[in-house]
N, C-alpha and C positions, 0 to 999 in steps of 0.2 A: 470536597477535597478527599482524596483517597487516603486511607490509613496506611502507615508504613508497613505494618505487619501483613496486610493483605497483599501488597505488591511484592513483599519478600516471599510470601507463600506461593504466589504465582511464579516467581522467578525460580524457586526451588523445584516446583513441579516441572518447569520447563527443563531443568537440569537432568532430572531423572526419568522423565517420560519422553522417550525418543519420538513416539508417534505424535504427541502434542507439540513437540518442538518443530517437527517437520510440518505439521499442519499450520502452525503459527507463522512460520517463515514463508510457506507456500501462499498463505492468505495475503501477506504483504507483497509478495512477488506478483500475484495476480492483480492486486489493486494498483500496483505501479504500472503494470502493462496496460490496464484499462485507462488510467489517467494519461499515460503517454499517447495512446491512440487518440483519445479525445482531444488532447492538446494539438497533435499533428493535424488532425482533421480540421479543427478550429483555425489553426494557423494557415492551412492551405486555403480555406475559404476566405480568410481575411486578406491574404496576399492576392488571391484571384480577383476579389472585388476592388482592391486598390489599384491593381495594374490595368483593369478594364476601363477605369474612369480616366 
């Protein structure tokens, strides 16, 4: 379990360091994009195999 003062420190750094804040949200945006593509490709393969049978 993470200590509250550590997460508070990370939050404060994110408030004041614009470059860190941009990098943090860019990381989550890229991760979301990758997961979305994986899901769409998986779903397309799933629907293709079920419609062929």
